[in-house]
C-alpha positions in Angstrom: 23.6 -49.7 -10.1 23.4 -50.7 -6.5 20.1 -51.6 -4.8 20.3 -48.5 -2.6 20.7 -46.2 -5.5 18.0 -47.9 -7.4 15.7 -47.4 -4.4 16.5 -43.7 -4.3 15.9 -43.3 -8.0 12.6 -45.2 -7.7 11.4 -43.0 -4.9 12.3 -39.8 -6.7 10.4 -40.9 -9.8 7.3 -41.8 -7.7 7.4 -39.1 -5.1 9.2 -36.3 -6.9 12.3 -34.4 -5.8 12.8 -34.5 -2.0 13.2 -30.7 -2.2 9.9 -30.0 -3.8 7.9 -29.5 -0.7 10.5 -27.3 0.9 10.8 -25.2 -2.2 7.1 -24.8 -2.3 7.1 -23.6 1.3 9.9 -21.2 0.6 8.0 -19.9 -2.4 4.9 -19.3 -0.3 7.0 -17.5 2.3 8.6 -15.3 -0.4 5.1 -14.3 -1.5 4.3 -13.1 2.0 7.6 -11.2 2.3 5.7 -8.0 1.3 4.0 -8.2 4.7 7.2 -8.0 6.7 7.7 -4.8 8.8 10.8 -3.6 7.0 8.9 -3.5 3.7 5.8 -1.7 5.0 4.8 1.9 4.6 3.4 3.9 7.6 0.5 6.1 6.6 -1.7 8.7 8.3 0.6 9.1 11.3 1.2 12.8 11.4 -2.1 14.8 12.1 -3.8 11.7 13.5 -1.3 10.9 16.2 -2.9 11.5 19.7 0.6 12.1 21.1 1.2 14.9 18.6 4.8 13.8 17.9 7.2 16.1 16.1 9.6 14.9 13.3 12.3 13.6 15.6 9.9 11.6 17.8 8.1 10.3 14.8 11.3 9.1 13.1 12.5 7.5 16.3 9.1 5.7 16.7 9.2 4.3 13.2 12.8 3.1 13.7 11.9 1.3 17.0 8.9 -0.4 15.3 11.1 -1.6 12.5 9.2 0.4 9.8 11.6 2.0 7.3 9.1 3.8 5.0 6.7 6.7 5.7 4.0 8.2 3.5 3.7 11.8 4.8 0.3 13.3 5.5 0.1 16.9 6.8 -1.9 19.9 7.7 -1.0 23.6 7.5 0.6 23.5 11.0 3.2 21.0 9.7 4.5 23.1 6.8 7.2 24.8 9.0 8.7 21.4 9.9 8.8 19.9 6.4 12.5 20.1 6.2 13.1 18.8 9.7 10.9 15.8 8.8 13.2 15.0 5.9 16.4 15.4 8.0 15.1 13.2 10.8 14.1 10.5 8.3 17.6 10.6 6.8 19.1 10.4 10.3 17.1 7.3 11.3 17.2 5.5 7.9 13.5 6.1 7.1 12.5 6.4 3.4 10.4 9.5 2.6 8.2 7.2 0.5 5.2 9.4 -0.4 3.7 12.8 0.1 0.0 13.7 0.4 -1.3 16.1 -2.2 0.9 19.0 -3.3 2.9 21.9 -1.7 5.4 24.1 -3.4 7.7 24.3 -0.4 7.8 20.5 -0.1 8.4 20.1 -3.8 11.4 22.5 -3.5 12.8 20.5 -0.6 12.5 17.3 -2.6 14.6 18.9 -5.3 17.1 20.2 -2.7 17.5 16.8 -1.0 17.2 14.8 -4.3 14.1 13.0 -3.1 11.6 11.4 -5.4 8.6 10.3 -3.3 5.3 9.2 -4.7 2.8 12.0 -4.8 -0.7 10.9 -3.8 -3.7 12.8 -5.1 -7.4 12.1 -5.1 -9.4 11.8 -8.3 -12.5 14.0 -8.4 -15.8 13.5 -10.3 -15.6 16.2 -13.0 -19.1 15.5 -14.3 -19.9 15.0 -17.9 -22.5 13.7 -20.3 -21.2 10.1 -20.3 -18.4 8.0 -19.0 -16.0 8.8 -21.8 -16.5 12.5 -21.1 -16.0 12.1 -17.4 -12.8 10.1 -17.9 -11.3 12.7 -20.3 -12.3 15.6 -18.0 -10.7 13.8 -14.9 -7.6 13.1 -16.9 -7.3 16.8 -17.9 -7.8 17.9 -14.3 -4.7 15.9 -13.3 -2.6 16.5 -16.5 -0.7 19.5 -15.0 0.3 17.5 -11.9 1.2 14.5 -14.0 3.5 16.7 -16.0 5.0 18.3 -12.9 5.6 15.0 -11.1 7.2 13.5 -14.2 9.8 16.3 -14.3 10.4 15.7 -10.6 11.0 12.0 -11.1 8.1 11.2 -8.8 5.4 8.6 -9.4 1.9 10.1 -9.3 -0.7 7.9 -7.4 -4.4 8.4 -8.1 -5.8 7.9 -4.6 -9.2 6.3 -4.0 -11.3 8.4 -1.6 -14.9 7.4 -2.3 -17.3 8.5 -4.9 -16.8 8.3 -8.6 -13.1 8.9 -8.3 -12.7 6.0 -5.9 -14.2 3.3 -8.2 -11.5 0.9 -9.5 -13.0 1.1 -13.0 -12.6 4.9 -13.1 -9.2 5.0 -11.5 -8.0 2.5 -14.1 -9.6 4.4 -17.0 -8.1 7.8 -16.0 -4.7 6.2 -15.4 -4.8 4.6 -18.8 -5.8 7.9 -20.4 -2.9 9.8 -18.7 -0.5 7.1 -19.8 -1.7 7.5 -23.4 -0.9 11.2 -23.0 2.7 10.2 -22.2 2.7 9.8 -18.4 3.7 6.2 -17.7 4.6 7.2 -14.1 0.9 7.6 -13.2 -0.6 4.7 -11.2 -3.1 3.9 -8.4 -2.9 4.0 -4.6 -5.7 1.9 -3.3 -6.9 2.1 0.3 -8.9 -0.6 2.0 -10.5 2.0 4.4 -12.1 3.8 1.4 -12.9 0.5 -0.3 -15.6 -1.2 1.8 -18.0 -1.2 -1.2 -15.6 -3.5 -3.0 -15.3 -6.2 -0.4 -17.4 -8.7 -2.3 -15.8 -8.1 -5.7 -12.3 -7.5 -4.4 -10.7 -10.1 -6.6 -12.2 -8.5 -9.7 -11.2 -5.0 -8.6 -7.7 -6.0 -7.7 -7.1 -7.8 -11.1 -8.3 -4.7 -12.8 -6.0 -2.4 -10.9 -3.0 -4.7 -10.6 -0.9 -3.4 -13.6 -1.2 0.2 -12.3 -0.8 -0.2 -8.5 1.8 2.0 -6.8 0.7 1.1 -3.2 -2.0 -0.8 -1.3 -2.9 0.5 2.1 -4.5 -2.1 4.4 -7.2 -2.0 7.1 -9.4 -4.2 9.1 -12.6 -4.7 7.1 -16.2 -5.2 8.2 -19.2 -4.8 6.0 -20.7 -1.4 5.9 -17.5 0.2 7.2 -18.5 -0.6 10.8 -16.1 0.9 11.9 -14.4 2.6 8.9 -10.9 2.4 10.5 -10.0 -0.9 12.2 -6.9 -2.7 13.1 -5.8 -5.5 10.7 -6.9 -8.9 12.0 -9.9 -7.3 13.9 -12.3 -7.4 10.9 -14.2 -10.2 9.1 -13.0 -9.7 5.5 -9.4 -8.5 5.4 -7.8 -11.9 5.7 -9.5 -13.1 2.5 -8.7 -9.8 0.8 -5.0 -9.9 1.8 -4.8 -13.6 0.7 -6.1 -12.5 -2.7 -3.4 -9.9 -2.9 -0.7 -12.5 -2.1 -2.2 -15.0 -4.6 -2.3 -12.2 -7.3 1.5 -12.0 -7.3 1.5 -8.3 -6.3 4.9 -7.5 -5.0 4.7 -3.7 -4.5 4.5 -1.6 -1.4 2.0 -2.3 1.4 0.9 0.4 3.8 -0.5 0.3 7.3 -2.2 3.2 9.0 -2.9 5.1 12.1 -5.8 7.4 11.1 -7.3 7.2 14.5 -6.8 10.6 16.3 -7.9 9.1 19.6 -4.9 6.7 19.6 -1.2 7.0 20.0 0.3 6.3 16.5 2.7 3.8 18.0 -0.3 1.8 19.5 -2.2 1.7 16.2 0.8 0.8 14.1 1.8 -1.9 16.6 -1.8 -3.3 16.5 -1.6 -3.4 12.7 1.9 -5.0 12.7 0.8 -7.7 15.1 -2.4 -8.3 13.1 -0.6 -8.5 9.8 2.0 -10.9 11.2 -0.9 -13.1 12.4 -2.4 -12.9 8.9 1.0 -13.7 7.3 1.6 -16.8 9.4 -1.9 -18.1 8.8 -1.6 -17.6 5.0 1.7 -19.7 5.1 -0.1 -22.6 6.7 -1.0 -25.4 4.2 -4.7 -25.5 3.6 -5.5 -22.3 5.4 -9.1 -21.1 4.8 -10.4 -17.6 4.0 -10.7 -16.3 7.6 -8.6 -16.2 10.7 -9.3 -18.9 13.3 
């Protein structure tokens, strides 16, 4: 063996493979890939848009922002344009990712166009003598919808919206119960903007929900929900919370939202995209802390 080869072998034995550091960097980047715009889900952009866009304008806006998935929220005024929304998404390459609550006309259109969006529904507090009774009653309240969505080929997401039904422990318990009853498609959609009470125990809450998560919707996070809706990167806690998501190995859908009727939906989505990109780059830095600089 020549001296040069011996030197290379010696250095590899002492320092490790020359590709190790690069591979570790690539692995870290892969972990943050779920934060890239083309993997994100736009949420709360229909009734909350100050510009009151219609289906065509909305689909065009998403395409221009590089967002390819939309979770559709609606009010009674939007029912007549359900079908146009579907057609515009198809035209612009936008995935009809999720649908808020239930509506027979929308469900018929999903069948017509062979769509299988997630169905997002809140979990109520049914009352009861004890926790076991509450969990059983809550599961029974959602059993018919679980059956219907299973036939539709759609995932059912139990959506945290405050109160008893918004607690991770209860979401998981009801989800487990529905799965025992034969509905493995039931999971959890967790929203930061309804989760300010779980900032301090976020790691524990996330680990509890992780096997059941269908989607995580992000938000800027200040203690006491001051304000409740805030652009990503503008709060004091979301960087640490998002870092915890990345470190958990979660690789499912991530949502960003408008939900501010005083703002143009493009402006609020752009703010969140920019903030999330800043978070992503900071997480990728070796030795980054738990807050943005």
